[in-house]
C-alpha positions as CSV (number, residue, x, y, z in Angstrom):
1,M,93.1,61.6,79.0
2,I,96.1,62.4,76.8
3,R,97.5,58.9,77.4
4,Q,94.2,57.4,76.4
5,N,94.1,59.5,73.2
6,S,97.6,58.5,72.4
7,E,96.8,54.8,72.9
8,E,93.7,55.2,70.7
9,L,95.7,57.0,68.1
10,Q,98.3,54.3,68.0
11,G,95.6,51.6,67.7
12,L,94.0,53.4,64.8
13,K,97.4,53.9,63.1
14,E,98.0,50.1,63.3
15,Q,94.5,49.4,61.9
16,Y,95.2,51.9,59.1
17,E,98.5,50.3,58.2
18,N,96.9,46.9,58.1
19,L,94.1,48.0,55.7
20,E,94.4,46.7,52.2
21,L,94.3,49.9,50.3
22,S,96.1,51.1,47.2
23,A,98.8,53.7,47.5
24,E,96.5,56.3,45.9
25,N,93.8,55.7,48.5
26,K,96.3,55.8,51.4
27,Q,97.6,59.1,50.0
28,V,94.1,60.6,49.9
29,I,93.6,59.6,53.5
30,D,97.0,60.9,54.5
31,D,96.3,64.2,52.8
32,Y,92.9,64.4,54.5
33,I,94.5,63.8,57.9
34,A,97.2,66.4,57.2
35,C,94.6,69.0,56.2
36,K,92.6,68.4,59.3
37,D,95.7,68.7,61.5
38,A,96.8,71.9,59.7
39,R,93.4,73.4,60.2
40,A,93.4,72.5,63.9
41,D,96.8,74.1,64.2
42,R,95.7,77.3,62.5
43,M,92.6,77.5,64.6
44,A,94.7,77.1,67.8
45,E,97.1,79.8,66.6
46,K,94.2,82.2,65.9
47,L,92.6,81.5,69.3
48,Y,95.9,82.1,71.0
49,E,96.4,85.4,69.1
50,K,92.8,86.5,70.0
51,G,93.4,85.6,73.7
52,M,96.6,87.6,73.7
53,K,94.8,90.7,72.2
54,D,92.2,90.4,75.0
55,V,94.9,90.2,77.6
56,K,96.8,93.2,76.2
57,R,93.6,95.2,76.1
58,R,92.8,94.4,79.7
59,I,96.4,95.3,80.7
60,R,96.0,98.7,78.9
61,V,92.6,99.3,80.6
62,K,94.1,98.5,84.0
63,K,97.0,100.8,83.5
64,L,94.6,103.6,82.4
65,I,92.5,103.1,85.5
66,R,95.6,103.2,87.7
67,R,96.8,106.4,86.0
68,C,93.4,108.0,86.4
69,V,93.3,107.1,90.1
70,V,96.8,108.6,90.6
71,L,95.8,111.7,88.7
72,A,92.6,112.1,90.8
73,A,94.7,111.8,94.0
74,I,97.1,114.5,92.7
75,V,94.3,116.8,91.8
76,G,92.7,116.3,95.2
77,V,95.9,117.2,97.0
78,V,96.4,120.3,94.8
79,L,92.8,121.4,95.5
80,V,93.2,120.9,99.2
81,E,96.5,122.9,99.2
82,Y,94.9,125.6,97.1
83,D,92.0,125.9,99.5
84,K,94.5,126.1,102.5
85,N,96.5,128.9,100.7
86,D,93.3,130.7,99.9
87,K,92.2,130.6,103.6
88,R,95.7,131.8,104.6
89,W,95.3,134.8,102.2
90,D,91.9,135.6,103.7
91,K,93.4,135.5,107.2
92,L,96.3,137.7,106.1
93,D,93.8,140.2,104.6
94,K,91.9,140.3,107.9
95,I,95.1,140.9,109.8
96,L,96.1,143.7,107.5
97,K,92.7,145.3,107.8
98,L,93.3,145.6,111.5
99,F,96.2,147.9,110.8
100,P,94.9,150.5,108.3
101,D,98.0,152.6,108.3
102,A,100.1,149.5,107.5
103,E,98.1,149.1,104.3
104,E,98.8,152.7,103.3
105,T,102.6,152.2,104.0
106,V,102.6,149.0,101.9
107,S,100.8,150.7,99.0
108,E,103.1,153.7,99.1
109,E,106.2,151.4,98.9
110,A,104.7,149.6,95.9
């Protein structure tokens, strides 16, 4: 496709050069072509910038999601450990209640 476009462009260039036009008319056509090319270049540049902004935004969102998942996992582990420690304290309280005089000794020492 690119080769075909290049061949067509070369053919049109030869036809253009063979036209019997004044220098002024050729200058107008050249300016018109240059303006269209510049506009197409600017449009391509803007589309590229827009695409890069979208890509950067998606990368930020993915990083945020990963961080939230890691944070949720950490919070889950902390809650499980807290629950285990809480159950251990309950067991320790039950054991201490089996020995009433041990509680009195501990409170007197404190």
